[in-house]
C-alpha positions in Angstrom: 97.3 88.4 69.4 94.2 90.7 70.8 93.0 90.3 74.2 89.5 89.4 75.0 88.5 92.6 75.7 89.9 94.0 72.5 88.0 91.0 70.9 84.9 91.9 72.7 85.0 95.8 72.0 82.7 97.0 69.4 84.2 97.8 66.2 83.2 101.6 66.0 82.8 102.4 69.5 80.2 105.7 70.2 81.8 108.9 71.7 82.4 108.9 75.1 79.4 110.0 77.2 80.6 112.8 80.1 78.2 111.0 82.5 80.2 107.8 82.0 83.3 109.2 82.2 82.4 111.1 85.4 81.2 108.0 86.8 84.4 106.3 86.2 86.4 109.1 87.5 84.3 108.9 90.6 85.2 105.2 90.9 89.2 106.0 90.6 89.3 108.7 92.4 86.8 108.5 95.5 86.0 104.5 95.3 89.6 103.7 94.9 88.9 100.8 92.4 91.7 98.7 90.6 92.4 99.3 87.0 91.1 95.8 86.1 87.7 97.0 87.8 87.5 100.2 85.8 88.1 98.4 82.6 85.4 96.1 83.3 82.6 98.9 84.3 84.1 100.9 81.3 83.5 97.7 78.8 80.2 97.0 79.9 79.1 100.6 79.6 80.6 100.6 76.2 78.4 97.8 75.2 75.4 99.3 76.5 76.1 102.7 74.6 76.3 100.7 71.3 72.9 99.3 71.7 71.5 102.6 72.5 73.2 103.9 69.7 72.0 101.2 67.2 68.4 102.3 68.3 68.8 105.7 68.1 68.5 106.4 72.0 70.7 108.1 74.4 71.4 107.7 78.1 69.5 110.5 79.2 66.6 108.8 77.9 66.9 105.1 79.4 63.9 103.6 81.1 63.5 100.2 83.0 62.2 99.0 79.7 65.3 99.5 77.9 67.3 98.0 80.4 65.2 95.0 80.1 65.4 94.7 76.5 69.0 95.4 76.6 69.5 92.3 79.4 67.2 90.1 76.7 69.5 91.2 73.9 72.7 90.0 75.9 70.8 86.9 76.7 70.1 86.1 73.0 73.8 86.8 72.2 74.8 83.7 74.6 75.9 85.5 77.8 75.5 83.4 81.2 73.1 84.8 84.0 76.6 85.5 85.9 77.6 88.1 82.9 74.3 89.1 82.7 74.3 90.1 86.7 77.6 91.5 85.9 76.3 94.2 83.2 73.2 94.9 85.7 75.2 95.6 88.3 77.2 98.4 86.5 74.1 99.9 85.2 72.6 99.9 88.8 76.1 101.8 89.8 76.0 103.9 87.0 72.4 105.1 87.3 72.8 105.2 91.3 75.5 107.9 90.5 73.7 109.8 88.1 71.1 110.2 90.6 73.3 111.4 93.5 74.6 113.8 90.9 71.1 115.2 90.3 71.4 114.3 86.5 68.1 111.9 86.7 65.5 112.0 89.2 65.5 108.1 89.6 67.3 105.1 88.6 66.1 103.1 85.9 67.9 99.9 86.9 66.5 100.0 90.6 63.7 97.7 90.3 65.1 95.4 87.5 65.5 91.8 89.0 69.1 90.2 88.8 69.1 86.8 87.1 69.6 84.0 89.2 72.9 82.6 90.1 73.9 79.3 90.7 75.2 79.3 94.2 79.0 78.2 93.9 80.7 77.0 97.2 84.2 77.7 97.6 86.4 74.8 97.7 87.6 74.2 101.5 90.6 71.8 102.8 89.6 70.1 105.6 92.0 70.8 108.9 93.8 67.3 108.5 94.1 68.0 104.7 95.7 71.5 105.3 97.9 70.1 107.9 99.0 67.6 105.3 99.5 70.3 102.5 101.7 72.3 105.1 103.9 69.6 105.8 104.9 68.4 102.4 107.4 71.2 101.7 111.1 70.2 102.2 112.6 72.3 105.2 116.1 71.6 104.8 116.2 73.3 101.6 116.0 76.9 100.7 113.3 76.6 98.4 111.3 73.9 100.7 111.9 76.7 103.5 110.8 79.5 101.5 107.5 77.3 100.2 106.8 76.4 103.7 106.5 80.1 105.1 104.5 80.8 102.0 102.0 78.3 102.6 101.9 79.0 106.2 101.0 82.6 105.5 98.7 82.7 102.7 96.7 80.1 105.3 97.2 82.5 108.3 96.2 85.6 106.9 93.6 84.5 104.3 95.9 86.4 101.5 94.4 86.4 97.8 97.5 85.3 95.4 98.2 88.5 94.6 98.3 90.1 98.1 100.9 87.4 98.8 103.2 88.0 95.8 103.4 91.7 96.1 104.4 91.4 99.9 107.4 93.1 100.7 109.8 92.5 103.8 108.6 95.9 105.3 105.1 94.9 105.5 105.7 92.5 108.2 105.6 93.9 111.5 107.5 91.3 113.7 106.9 93.1 117.0 103.4 93.5 117.0 103.0 90.0 114.8 100.9 91.9 112.1 101.3 91.9 108.3 100.2 95.2 106.3 98.2 93.8 103.5 97.0 95.7 100.4 93.8 94.4 98.8 91.6 95.1 95.9 91.8 98.9 94.8 95.0 99.2 97.1 93.0 99.1 100.4 95.3 98.3 103.3 94.4 96.0 106.2 96.2 94.8 109.0 96.1 91.0 109.5 97.7 89.3 112.7 99.2 85.9 112.3 99.7 83.3 114.7 103.3 82.8 116.2 104.2 79.8 114.1 103.8 81.8 110.9 105.4 84.7 112.7 108.6 82.4 113.6 108.7 80.9 110.2 108.6 84.5 108.4 111.2 86.0 110.6 113.6 82.9 110.1 112.9 83.0 106.3 113.3 86.9 106.0 116.6 86.5 108.1 118.4 83.4 106.6 116.9 82.3 103.5 115.5 85.3 101.5 119.0 86.6 101.1 120.3 83.5 99.7 118.3 84.1 96.5 120.2 87.2 95.8 117.1 89.6 95.8 116.7 92.1 92.8 113.1 93.0 93.9 111.7 94.1 97.2 109.4 91.5 97.1 109.2 89.3 100.1 108.9 85.8 98.3 111.5 85.8 95.5 112.2 83.0 92.7 115.5 81.6 91.8 116.2 84.8 89.9 115.8 87.3 92.9 112.8 88.3 91.1 109.0 88.0 92.8 107.0 85.1 92.1 104.3 85.0 89.7 100.6 83.9 90.1 100.9 81.0 88.0 104.2 79.7 90.0 102.2 80.3 93.6 99.6 78.0 91.4 101.7 75.2 90.5 103.8 75.0 93.8 100.2 74.6 95.5 99.1 71.9 93.3 102.2 70.2 93.4 102.2 70.2 97.2 98.8 69.1 97.0 99.4 66.0 95.1 102.4 65.1 97.4 99.9 65.2 100.3 97.2 62.9 98.4 94.9 65.8 98.1 92.7 65.1 94.9 90.4 68.1 95.3 90.8 70.9 92.7 92.5 73.3 94.7 94.4 76.6 94.4 95.8 79.3 96.1 92.5 80.8 96.7 91.5 77.6 98.5 93.6 78.4 101.3 91.8 81.6 101.8 88.5 79.6 101.6 89.9 77.3 104.2 91.3 80.1 106.5 87.6 81.7 106.5 85.8 78.4 107.2 88.0 77.4 109.8 87.9 80.6 111.7 84.2 80.4 111.5 84.0 76.7 112.6 86.3 77.7 115.6 83.8 80.1 116.5 84.8 83.5 115.0 82.1 85.9 114.4 81.1 87.0 110.9 82.1 90.5 111.1 85.8 89.7 112.4 86.3 87.3 109.2 84.8 90.0 106.9 87.8 92.6 108.1 90.5 90.1 108.1 89.2 88.7 104.8 89.1 92.5 103.2 85.6 92.3 102.3 84.0 95.4 101.6 80.8 93.8 101.8 79.6 91.1 104.2 77.3 89.3 101.6 80.8 88.5 100.0 81.6 86.8 103.5 78.4 84.9 104.1 79.0 82.3 101.3 81.4 80.8 104.1 78.4 80.4 106.4 76.6 78.2 103.4 79.8 76.2 103.7 79.8 75.6 107.4 76.1 75.0 107.3 76.8 72.2 104.7 79.3 70.7 106.7 76.8 70.6 109.9 74.1 69.2 107.9 76.5 66.3 106.6 77.5 65.4 110.0 73.9 65.5 111.3 73.0 63.3 108.8 75.7 60.8 109.1 75.6 60.8 113.2 72.2 61.7 114.3 70.2 58.4 115.7 67.2 59.6 114.1 68.8 60.3 110.6 67.6 57.8 107.8 71.5 57.3 106.8 72.3 56.2 110.3 69.4 53.9 110.8 70.5 52.1 107.2 73.6 51.5 108.4 72.6 49.9 111.7 
């Protein structure tokens, strides 16, 4: 069965362009992007090159009008605003690099306006819901203790699920109370975790993990002693959410969202949260200020004496 990228790939791709190859190498070597990110950029540029080839044009001759027509072409093919924005982002990155290398004088993508995207706020658990979720694993069993330590760590460090399942015992510095995390593009960051998470993790590593008879060096193991999968963690969280009576559609990423939101609600500044999450750009962190603002608005409307909703209930 073909993958989505294979299905989307042109049947007769044009020959690789040296500028595109050089840009992709720059992203790999200098920027440290992951293989998945590189594959996505390469696929976007391949589609753009096919568009140019079919019109007997070349990358060296691209203008802002060319890019505008290409986006219109993609829109007619049914691509969403989010997909269009991704393609435009790829072209902006490529042509900005071309300018930096002196291949062209100015980027033809610089002044093209990105499609408006709907603001998608992350799913966030309340602090009460989070406490209920963490209380569900049965810590009298090895699996339950493992799950409690895993959930506590996801919430304590704001981890992505891939970061969680690739942790090794050596990534936890018990003396400093710090977790070493490898994020997107293998970028390393150090995240402090609170005392309860430290204690659970230390007890899990000392007394529980050896019972799984490890055959892999991952921190969290399945019954076979191998590392957990993304799908496995997702299923565990869904099961514990149901046991806790949580009806929201949540995923492992919901715990990361909750971590960031609860820090901001507690008074943490945005730059600190950005560093803890491992966001390269603070704009990725700013979405949590929208979550916080929406909650404040809801509280204000519900409790302020001059609010219309408060007056209706009086």
